[in-house]
N, C-alpha and C positions, 0 to 999 in steps of 0.2 A: 234338862236334856229329852224329855221324854215329848215335849210341845211347846215349841215358841214362836213369835212370827215381829217382823215390822213390815211396813208398808209403803211404800212411796208411791206420789203420783205427779203426773205432769202432762203439759199438754200443748199442742203448736195449734196452727190454724187447720191442720189437717187431720189430728187423730190423739187419742187420748192413749195414756202410756202409764201403766202400772208394773209393778216391782216389788216382789215379795222374797223375803230371804225367811224359811221356813226350814226352826231346827226341828230336827223328827229324830230320834233315836233310829227308825227302819222306816223307809221310803216303800209304800207298796201301794202299785193300783195296777190290776188284769183284770179292768173293766173294759168292755167296748166304748167308742166313743158315746155310743147312746145311753149307757150308764157312768158314764166317767166319773158321776158325785159318786159312786158306792167307794172308791178307794182314797187314798191319801189325795189331796186336791185343796185348792182355791175357790171359793166360790164368791162371786162380787157379785151386785146391785144396782141398779140406776132408779133412781124417780126423776125421770128427764122433768118434770116439771115442776117440781118439788110440791106436789098437790095433795099428798098422800092426808093429811091433816082433815083439809079440808073435803076428801072425800069421805074421812071417817064420820064428819059433822050430816054431810048428805045420806049416810047410815051403808056405805061401803066402807068395807076392810079387804086388802089385800092386796096384790101385784093389778093393778090397771093396764088400759091401753096405750100406757106412754112409758111403761115401765120396763128394764130389762134384766135377765138372768143369767150369769154366765158361769161355766164353770172353766176351770183350766188345773190340767193334769197330765203326769207323764206316766205313761201306761203303755206298757210293751216297748219301752224305750222311745215312743215316740211324744214327742212334745204339742199340746192341741187346746186351743180352747174351745166350748161348744154353747152354745148360745141356746139354754131351754125356756126361755121366754123370754118373748121378742113384744117392742114397742106393734100397735097395729100397723104403721108405717114400713118395718121392715117382717112382719112376722110370716107371710110367705115364703119369702126367702131367705131366712135366717130360723126360724126356729127347728130345733134338735140340728141344726148343722153348724158347721166349723167356723166361728167368726176371727176374723183380725190375723195379726202374726203372731206367734208365740214361741219361744225356746225357754226351755226347764231345762235343767244341769241337776245331776246329784252329785255331790262333793261327800263321799263315804266317810272319809276319814274326818271330816270336819262334821258330821251328821246334818249337813244345811243343803238345802234344797232352794236353786234362786231358778226365779219365776220373773222372763220379762215377756210382756202382753202390749202390741201395740193394736187399738179400735180405732179405725178409721170412723170420722164423725159422720159421715154418711150412715154407719152400720149403728149406731147411736142415735139415728131423729127420733123424735126432733129436737134434742141437744143439739146446741150450737155452743161453741166457743166466743159467747158475747161478752162483755163486759158488763160487771155487774148481775149476769145473770145467775140466778140460784139452783142447786138441785141437791136429791137428795141419795147419798150414797153409804155404802157398809159394804163389810167384805167379813167371809169367814174363815177358818182353814181347819178341813177335817183331818182326823188323826185316826186310820185304821189298824188297829193293830191284830193282825191274824193268827201270826206267832202266838201270842198271851192267850189264843183262843176264846177270846170274848168275845168277837164276832161283832162289838159295837165300835159304832163311829162315836169318837170324840171329838169336841171340836171347840176353838175360839174363837170369840167373833169381837169384833170393833165396836159393833153397836146391834142389838138385839133389832130383828126386823127381816132376815133373811129365812132362816130356820124356822120353822114349826112353829106357832104360825104364821105365815108372811105377810109383815105388816108394814111395811114401808115411812110408815108415820114415824118410826124410831130412827130412821135412818139418820146421819150425820149431817147437816147442811153446809153445802161447800158454794162457795162462787168464783167465778173468773174474773179475773183481776185484770 
């Protein structure tokens, strides 16, 4: 009951869709958009070219110019997704700004927070929904238990690679069909 999650994903020719169901005994996020990641939230990242393993062979690790790092949260009753790391194609327009359409609803009686996020492919360039195209993707769910006086972030993750240290080579590979 303290923290579990499941995610579903889909796409059409215009957008990538993410849906998360997060079971958490307390949903708490009192952060401004620039620090949305400090409270309960879902963070997800794309390696749009699925090239992180190659970059390691070249001596580079971490996010690069084709990666995205996005956080969705419900703070002060507002649903929001903020891009904290944008690929070079969108960096000036999206970095540390709201992205996509986000609806987050908390059901206190069930202890479940339902996240729905729609991100246009224009905001994920160079990612395109082309048949056979492979990209790296992962997500993690942060749990901030302030009431327990821990002041720590706990999290669960689909794969490693988003949280410190960032390493997109550990993301799962997905392919558009």
